[in-house]
RODO-2510 file (C-alpha; in nm, 4 decimals, decimal comma):
residues 266
     n   res          X          Y          Z
     1     m    11,2470     8,0211    23,6257
     2     a    10,9443     7,9010    23,6792
     3     f    10,7307     8,2037    23,5775
     4     a    10,9011     8,2452    23,2746
     5     r    10,8590     7,8890    23,2097
     6     l    10,4532     7,8901    23,2488
     7     e    10,4374     8,2097    22,9814
     8     r    10,6256     8,0328    22,7005
     9     d    10,4934     7,6989    22,7628
    10     a    10,1712     7,8960    22,7719
    11     w    10,2038     8,1163    22,4283
    12     t    10,3671     7,8841    22,2036
    13     d    10,1038     7,6248    22,2309
    14     p     9,9052     7,6996    21,8939
    15     s     9,5581     7,6689    22,0734
    16     v     9,6458     7,8898    22,3410
    17     a     9,7304     8,1436    22,0933
    18     a     9,4368     8,0791    21,9491
    19     a     9,1879     8,1321    22,2354
    20     y     9,3531     8,4140    22,3149
    21     h     9,2919     8,5934    21,9413
    22     e     8,9468     8,4451    21,9428
    23     l     8,8366     8,5522    22,2826
    24     w     9,0552     8,8320    22,4082
    25     t     9,1225     9,0754    22,0924
    26     q     8,8179     9,2348    22,1051
    27     f     8,7622     9,2702    22,5008
    28     v     9,1000     9,4204    22,4884
    29     a     9,0572     9,6653    22,1953
    30     p     8,9131     9,9855    22,3423
    31     a     9,2683    10,0646    22,5239
    32     i     9,4491    10,0379    22,1740
    33     p     9,3883    10,4160    22,0375
    34     r     9,4351    10,5554    22,3821
    35     l     9,7815    10,3551    22,4005
    36     l     9,9042    10,4484    22,0527
    37     d     9,7574    10,8270    22,1711
    38     s     9,9928    10,8423    22,4536
    39     a    10,2981    10,7460    22,3088
    40     l    10,2555    11,0257    22,0136
    41     v    10,2179    10,7692    21,7409
    42     g    10,2069    10,9559    21,4292
    43     s    10,2393    10,8901    21,0033
    44     g    10,6147    10,7819    20,9485
    45     d    10,6667    10,7099    21,3027
    46     r    10,8690    10,3622    21,3471
    47     v    10,6841    10,1860    21,6127
    48     l    10,8090     9,8668    21,8046
    49     d    10,5143     9,6564    21,9341
    50     v    10,6489     9,4775    22,2290
    51     a    10,4682     9,1636    22,3249
    52     a    10,2586     9,2041    21,9993
    53     g    10,0547     8,9062    22,0121
    54     p     9,8328     8,8799    21,7016
    55     g     9,8638     9,1941    21,6269
    56     p     9,6079     9,4827    21,6806
    57     v     9,8236     9,7433    21,7928
    58     s    10,0839     9,7103    21,5051
    59     r     9,7845     9,6906    21,2562
    60     a     9,6471    10,0232    21,4590
    61     a     9,9736    10,1766    21,4257
    62     a    10,0136    10,1201    21,0767
    63     a     9,6451    10,2633    21,0277
    64     r     9,8088    10,5949    21,1043
    65     g    10,0352    10,5584    20,8644
    66     a    10,3362    10,4457    21,1131
    67     d    10,5913    10,2017    21,0218
    68     p    10,5294     9,9262    21,2795
    69     v    10,7409     9,5952    21,3807
    70     a    10,5388     9,3184    21,5690
    71     l    10,7716     9,1566    21,8200
    72     d    10,6854     8,8326    22,0445
    73     f    10,8450     8,4960    22,1552
    74     s    10,5235     8,3447    22,0057
    75     l    10,5588     8,1755    21,6477
    76     p    10,1797     8,0983    21,6760
    77     m    10,0700     8,4786    21,7585
    78     l    10,3412     8,5977    21,4898
    79     r    10,1940     8,3617    21,2270
    80     s     9,8189     8,5208    21,3081
    81     i     9,9174     8,8463    21,2216
    82     g     9,9654     8,7977    20,8613
    83     p    10,1777     8,9115    20,6201
    84     n    10,1730     9,3051    20,6008
    85     v    10,3271     9,4052    20,9162
    86     p    10,7095     9,2867    20,9901
    87     r    10,7767     9,0400    21,2725
    88     v    11,0343     8,9711    21,4786
    89     r    11,0242     8,6657    21,7292
    90     a    11,2167     8,7834    22,0537
    91     d    11,1975     8,8391    22,3991
    92     a    11,1220     9,1378    22,5399
    93     m    11,3903     9,1444    22,7902
    94     r    11,6741     9,1412    22,5387
    95     l    11,5535     9,3266    22,2167
    96     p    11,7274     9,2631    21,8868
    97     i    11,7070     9,6350    21,8184
    98     r    11,9496     9,8798    21,7868
    99     s    12,0043    10,1291    22,0165
   100     a    11,7981    10,4598    21,9520
   101     s    11,6547    10,2933    21,6445
   102     v    11,2983    10,3707    21,7306
   103     d    11,0457    10,6611    21,7775
   104     r    10,8210    10,4782    21,9729
   105     v    10,7779    10,1367    22,1689
   106     v    10,4664    10,0258    22,2648
   107     s    10,3073     9,7203    22,4262
   108     n     9,9409     9,6872    22,5307
   109     l     9,9115     9,4826    22,8545
   110     g    10,2377     9,2870    22,7750
   111     l    10,4508     9,3804    23,0650
   112     l    10,2902     9,1641    23,3453
   113     h    10,3955     8,8742    23,1571
   114     f    10,7621     8,9646    23,1654
   115     p    10,9235     8,7817    23,4615
   116     e    11,1196     9,0769    23,4784
   117     p    10,9308     9,3813    23,4226
   118     e    11,1869     9,6548    23,5006
   119     v    11,4554     9,4799    23,2562
   120     a    11,1282     9,5082    22,9636
   121     l    11,1272     9,9088    23,0238
   122     r    11,4883     9,9322    23,0716
   123     e    11,5041     9,7740    22,7386
   124     a    11,2576     9,9884    22,5998
   125     a    11,4063    10,2690    22,6813
   126     r    11,7452    10,1591    22,5121
   127     v    11,5771    10,1265    22,1906
   128     v    11,4075    10,4542    22,1817
   129     r    11,5739    10,7697    22,0286
   130     p    11,6385    11,0634    22,1942
   131     g    11,2639    11,2659    22,2159
   132     g    11,1113    10,9312    22,1364
   133     v    10,8173    10,8204    22,3766
   134     v    10,7857    10,4707    22,5338
   135     a    10,4039    10,3724    22,6681
   136     f    10,3396    10,0369    22,8439
   137     s     9,9658     9,9923    22,9405
   138     v     9,8578     9,7583    23,2379
   139     w     9,5881     9,6403    23,3873
   140     g     9,4069     9,9012    23,6621
   141     a     9,2873     9,7778    23,9639
   142     e     8,9246     9,8161    23,8735
   143     a     8,9146     9,5422    23,6028
   144     k     8,6902     9,3310    23,7236
   145     a     8,7410     9,0666    23,5022
   146     l     9,0614     8,9872    23,6146
   147     t     8,9584     8,9749    23,9810
   148     i     8,6790     8,7030    23,9450
   149     v     8,8766     8,3751    23,8774
   150     p     9,0820     8,4489    24,1645
   151     d     8,7717     8,5712    24,4151
   152     s     8,6376     8,2564    24,2998
   153     l     8,9514     8,0428    24,3794
   154     r     8,9497     8,1852    24,7204
   155     a     8,6095     8,1748    24,7845
   156     l     8,5722     7,7884    24,7312
   157     g     8,8989     7,7617    24,8998
   158     l     9,1132     7,6483    24,6281
   159     s     9,4332     7,6685    24,6038
   160     s     9,6701     7,6836    24,3090
   161     t    10,0579     7,5792    24,2857
   162     s    10,1136     7,8653    24,0305
   163     p    10,5438     8,0037    24,0759
   164     a    10,5240     8,3660    24,1664
   165     a    10,4891     8,6277    23,8979
   166     p    10,4435     8,9838    23,8794
   167     g    10,0899     9,1067    24,0231
   168     f     9,8037     9,1717    23,7837
   169     f     9,8017     9,5451    23,9212
   170     r    10,1599     9,5833    24,0238
   171     f    10,2011     9,8980    23,8155
   172     g     9,7870    10,0464    23,8596
   173     e     9,8848    10,2361    24,1695
   174     p     9,9387    10,6279    24,1431
   175     g    10,2983    10,7080    24,1163
   176     t    10,4231    10,3475    24,0477
   177     f    10,4537    10,3413    23,6730
   178     e    10,6134    10,7044    23,6721
   179     g    10,9022    10,5629    23,9295
   180     a    10,9408    10,2729    23,6911
   181     m    10,9983    10,4925    23,4101
   182     r    11,2232    10,7103    23,5987
   183     t    11,4630    10,4049    23,7130
   184     a    11,4339    10,2571    23,3431
   185     g    11,6259    10,6015    23,2346
   186     l    11,3364    10,7663    23,0832
   187     i    11,1972    11,1098    23,1868
   188     p    10,8192    10,9761    23,3324
   189     l    10,5434    11,1536    23,1647
   190     p    10,2003    11,1443    23,3515
   191     s     9,9890    10,8140    23,3414
   192     e     9,6665    10,8023    23,1740
   193     r     9,3779    10,5406    23,2603
   194     v     9,1024    10,4236    23,0310
   195     e     8,7876    10,2726    23,1457
   196     w     8,5280    10,0756    22,9576
   197     s     8,3143     9,7874    22,9831
   198     g     8,4378     9,4632    22,8149
   199     p     8,2459     9,2686    22,5792
   200     v     8,2076     8,8870    22,6265
   201     q     7,9524     8,6610    22,4259
   202     d     7,8465     8,4900    22,7714
   203     p     7,9648     8,3230    23,0659
   204     a     8,1181     7,9912    22,8756
   205     a     8,3219     8,2287    22,6326
   206     f     8,4226     8,4282    22,9598
   207     w     8,5442     8,0797    23,1224
   208     r     8,7056     7,9824    22,8298
   209     m     8,9098     8,3242    22,8144
   210     f     9,1148     8,2451    23,1196
   211     r     9,0654     7,8443    23,1206
   212     s     9,1977     7,8219    22,7509
   213     g     9,3318     8,1496    22,6124
   214     s     9,5748     8,2711    22,9512
   215     a     9,8872     8,1658    23,0904
   216     r     9,8880     8,1876    23,4713
   217     t     9,5128     8,1565    23,5439
   218     r     9,4571     7,8567    23,3018
   219     a     9,7951     7,6625    23,4641
   220     s     9,6202     7,7733    23,8339
   221     i     9,2578     7,5853    23,6479
   222     l     9,4310     7,3243    23,5335
   223     a     9,5932     7,2145    23,8093
   224     l     9,2701     7,1453    23,9735
   225     s     9,0589     6,8341    23,9636
   226     e     8,7864     6,8030    23,7042
   227     a     8,5410     6,8338    23,9865
   228     d     8,7064     7,1539    24,1297
   229     q     8,7100     7,3050    23,7927
   230     l     8,3812     7,2202    23,7583
   231     r     8,2838     7,4117    24,1297
   232     l     8,4893     7,6849    24,0170
   233     q     8,3512     7,7407    23,6946
   234     g     8,0202     7,7375    23,8868
   235     e     8,1076     7,9934    24,1284
   236     v     8,2561     8,2226    23,7956
   237     e     7,9336     8,2113    23,6337
   238     r     7,7610     8,3220    23,9281
   239     r     7,9890     8,6189    23,9875
   240     l     7,8984     8,7059    23,6450
   241     k     7,5516     8,7802    23,6966
   242     p     7,5508     9,1381    23,7378
   243     f     7,7571     9,1941    23,4282
   244     r     7,4458     9,0927    23,1906
   245     a     7,3743     9,3487    22,9064
   246     g     7,0871     9,1831    22,6760
   247     d     7,2190     8,8592    22,5686
   248     t     7,5761     8,9185    22,6498
   249     l     7,8115     9,0325    22,9322
   250     a     7,9506     9,3601    22,9578
   251     i     8,2485     9,3839    23,2408
   252     p     8,4254     9,6567    23,3864
   253     t     8,7461     9,7261    23,2655
   254     t     9,0424     9,9414    23,3557
   255     v     9,4150    10,0176    23,1916
   256     v     9,6707    10,2531    23,2867
   257     v     9,8991    10,3656    23,0064
   258     g    10,2304    10,4941    23,1469
   259     r    10,4485    10,6839    22,9479
   260     g    10,8035    10,7987    22,9327
   261     r    11,0005    11,0119    22,7033
   262     r    11,3810    10,9353    22,6180
   263     a    11,5847    11,2618    22,7112
   264     t    11,7402    11,4251    22,4033
   265     a    12,0945    11,5331    22,4173
   266     p    12,2127    11,8596    22,5837
***
């Protein structure tokens, strides 16, 4: 599948993983406490952190006294976590984890990197114990950072040849996450919304977030000629002007946390 190959090629590239770690970790950090709260993560819980990236969710879970395992298919990402968190290199759609063996499964903004998100949800439902909770966060439709580059491409009449992929906001509409959790075999719990202003150092750093530290948007940008990339960068920087906050940028961001509980035995 073309999208799966695009994702794998990007995130197994050490330079892309390093750029993500540098540029995105602080931006998405405000979602992590609410994700762990939504999953009811507490001391002693066995937590599987799916699409762990550089490991901020696993570290936050460990700070609560939980026992996390960070899972990602990207070796460069796993290497950046450090030695104190157990790590598993694997695909979220084929978890090498025993059924009903963990208390919580969480993923911060990983779901829409999977070619078949519903398969990943079913796998999460399989490995969580009866009574355990699965919580996955995704971008909400009000996440302005995710719309600036696509809107700029359209405004300039530029097109890309990116493969078909799950929409950035696919699970952000009311009821969508609940339905997906039910289909995965979980009892859906109410979704939660997290809103904050994402900090970015300056317009050049924002451009690098997507050109160097993303997968599908990076591919769309790199498919352009150098001249069109410069045009696009200029349009992106123009659209960032309303978000200046002193010497930095503060960009409105929304995340939706979908949750489900595995039923206990009757």
